[in-house]
C-alpha positions in Angstrom: -88.4 118.8 51.7 -88.3 121.8 49.1 -87.1 125.3 49.3 -89.3 127.9 47.6 -88.3 131.5 47.6 -85.9 130.9 50.5 -88.7 129.3 52.6 -88.3 125.8 53.9 -91.4 123.7 53.6 -92.3 120.3 54.8 -92.6 117.4 52.4 -95.8 117.7 50.4 -98.7 115.6 51.6 -101.0 114.1 49.0 -104.7 114.5 49.5 -107.3 112.1 48.3 -107.3 113.5 44.8 -103.4 113.3 44.7 -103.1 117.1 44.8 -99.9 118.1 46.6 -100.6 120.3 49.7 -97.7 122.3 51.1 -97.8 123.0 54.9 -95.1 125.1 56.6 -93.2 123.8 59.7 -94.9 126.0 62.3 -98.5 125.5 61.3 -97.8 121.8 61.1 -96.5 121.7 64.6 -99.5 123.7 65.9 -101.8 121.3 64.1 -100.1 118.3 65.7 -100.4 119.9 69.2 -104.0 120.6 68.7 -104.6 117.1 67.6 -102.7 115.6 70.6 -104.6 117.9 73.0 -107.8 116.1 72.2 -109.3 114.3 75.3 -109.2 110.9 73.6 -105.4 110.9 73.9 -105.4 111.6 77.7 -108.0 109.2 79.0 -105.4 107.0 80.8 -103.2 109.9 82.1 -102.6 110.0 85.9 -104.6 112.6 87.8 -103.0 115.5 89.7 -102.8 113.6 92.9 -101.0 110.6 91.2 -98.6 112.9 89.5 -97.8 114.6 92.8 -97.2 111.3 94.5 -95.0 110.1 91.7 -92.9 113.3 92.0 -92.7 112.8 95.8 -91.5 109.2 95.5 -89.0 110.3 92.9 -87.6 112.9 95.3 -87.5 110.3 98.1 -85.6 107.9 95.8 -83.1 110.6 94.8 -82.6 111.5 98.5 -82.0 107.9 99.5 -79.6 107.4 96.6 -77.6 110.5 97.5 -77.5 109.4 101.2 -76.4 105.9 100.3 -73.7 107.2 98.0 -72.3 109.4 100.8 -72.3 106.5 103.3 -69.5 104.0 103.4 -70.9 100.7 102.3 -73.6 102.2 100.2 -77.2 101.1 100.9 -76.1 98.5 103.5 -74.1 101.1 105.4 -77.0 103.5 105.4 -79.3 100.7 106.8 -76.7 99.9 109.5 -76.5 103.6 110.5 -80.3 103.9 110.7 -80.5 100.8 112.9 -77.8 102.2 115.2 -79.7 105.5 115.5 -83.0 103.6 116.3 -81.2 101.5 118.9 -79.7 104.6 120.6 -83.1 106.3 120.7 -84.7 103.1 122.2 -82.0 102.9 124.8 -82.5 106.5 125.9 -86.3 106.1 126.0 -85.9 103.0 128.2 -83.3 104.6 130.4 -85.0 108.0 130.9 -88.6 107.0 130.4 -91.4 109.4 129.3 -90.3 113.1 129.8 -91.3 114.1 133.3 -93.5 117.0 134.0 -92.0 119.7 136.2 -93.3 119.2 139.8 -95.1 122.2 141.0 -97.0 122.9 137.8 -100.8 123.3 137.8 -102.5 120.1 138.8 -99.4 118.6 140.5 -100.7 118.9 144.0 -99.8 115.9 146.3 -103.4 115.5 147.6 -105.8 115.6 144.6 -108.8 113.9 146.2 -109.6 115.9 149.3 -108.4 115.6 152.9 -107.7 112.2 154.4 -105.8 111.2 157.5 -102.5 109.5 157.4 -104.2 106.3 158.6 -106.6 106.5 155.7 -103.7 106.7 153.2 -101.9 103.8 154.8 -104.9 101.6 154.6 -105.5 102.4 151.0 -101.7 101.8 150.3 -101.9 98.4 152.0 -104.9 97.4 149.8 -103.0 98.4 146.7 -99.9 96.5 147.8 -101.9 93.4 148.6 -103.3 93.5 145.0 -99.8 94.1 143.5 -100.7 97.6 142.4 -97.3 99.1 143.3 -97.7 102.5 141.6 -100.8 103.3 143.6 -99.3 101.8 146.7 -96.3 104.1 146.4 -98.5 107.1 145.8 -100.7 106.5 148.8 -97.8 105.7 151.2 -96.0 108.9 150.2 -99.2 110.8 150.9 -99.4 109.1 154.3 -95.9 110.3 155.1 -96.7 113.9 154.3 -100.1 113.8 156.0 -98.5 112.3 159.1 -96.0 115.2 159.2 -98.8 117.6 159.0 -100.7 115.9 161.8 -97.6 116.1 163.9 -97.3 119.8 163.1 -93.9 119.3 161.4 -95.5 120.7 158.3 -98.2 123.3 158.0 -101.3 121.9 156.1 -101.2 123.8 152.8 -103.3 123.1 149.8 -101.4 122.6 146.6 -98.2 121.5 148.2 -96.2 119.1 146.0 -94.3 116.1 147.2 -90.9 117.8 146.4 -91.9 120.8 148.5 -93.0 118.6 151.4 -89.7 116.7 151.4 -87.7 119.9 151.3 -89.7 121.4 154.2 -89.7 118.2 156.3 -85.9 117.8 155.8 -85.3 120.9 158.0 -86.8 119.2 161.1 -85.8 115.7 160.1 -82.3 116.2 158.6 -81.2 112.6 159.3 -83.8 111.4 156.9 -83.5 114.1 154.2 -82.0 111.7 151.6 -84.7 109.1 152.2 -87.4 111.7 151.9 -86.0 113.0 148.6 -85.7 109.4 147.3 -89.3 108.7 148.3 -90.7 111.7 146.5 -88.6 111.0 143.4 -90.2 107.6 143.1 -93.6 109.3 143.6 -92.9 111.7 140.8 -91.6 109.0 138.5 -94.8 106.9 138.8 -97.2 109.9 138.9 -95.7 112.2 136.2 -92.9 110.3 134.5 -94.8 107.2 133.3 -92.5 104.8 135.3 -93.6 101.6 137.0 -92.9 101.0 140.6 -92.1 97.6 142.1 -92.4 96.0 145.5 -88.9 96.9 146.8 -89.6 100.6 146.0 -92.9 100.4 148.0 -91.3 98.6 150.9 -88.6 101.3 151.2 -91.3 104.0 151.4 -93.3 101.9 153.9 -90.2 101.5 156.1 -89.5 105.2 155.9 -93.0 106.0 157.1 -92.6 103.6 160.0 -89.2 105.1 161.0 -90.5 108.7 160.8 -93.3 107.9 163.1 -90.7 107.0 165.8 -88.3 109.8 165.0 -88.0 112.9 167.2 -87.7 116.0 165.1 -84.8 118.5 165.4 -86.3 121.8 166.5 -85.9 124.4 163.7 -87.0 128.0 164.3 -87.8 128.3 160.6 -90.2 125.4 160.8 -93.8 126.5 161.5 -95.8 124.9 164.2 -94.9 123.2 167.4 -93.5 119.6 166.9 -95.4 117.0 168.8 
């Protein structure tokens, strides 16, 4: 390197005829950048998507390292915490099931396939039960209970009525069976809207309730529409 007139110059480069050629620092850097910008030097560079993915996985790695550093036991402790969280979520899902729809919303009518008699619903329920289709058996037997109450004028026939509404209204004239009615419609809601699976004991309890209600004399309630039979 030489200093000429207070100007620093890069070492002289010899040309083919051994003539020294002085190139200052800034033009030399610019020449190098132009040279390196040639496409031939970037043929194997990753594309934009690859660079984005590399940056993302670097961020994930940094985040994981930070979390493991803040967790007692490092990476093992972090894995244990993650497994405990997953176990808790699985336990809640198993206990609570699929989130239930709110009874009474559009499309939650108890009778969705047109008018049938209580006897019709009982026959369909019996066929489902014989085939081990307990969800459908529970639904049809619950519908049989409500339809029978309508046929006895303990409930006014009303399109769009939900199972919960039917149980609440029927409990006024059948107070001794209010708890059993609420339990029956809860099972109905669980299998119809909550994604639960019924079993034979659940169906048999609703079947027994239907039989008992057929033999039960109602308690006269002025607020109950219709004349009980």
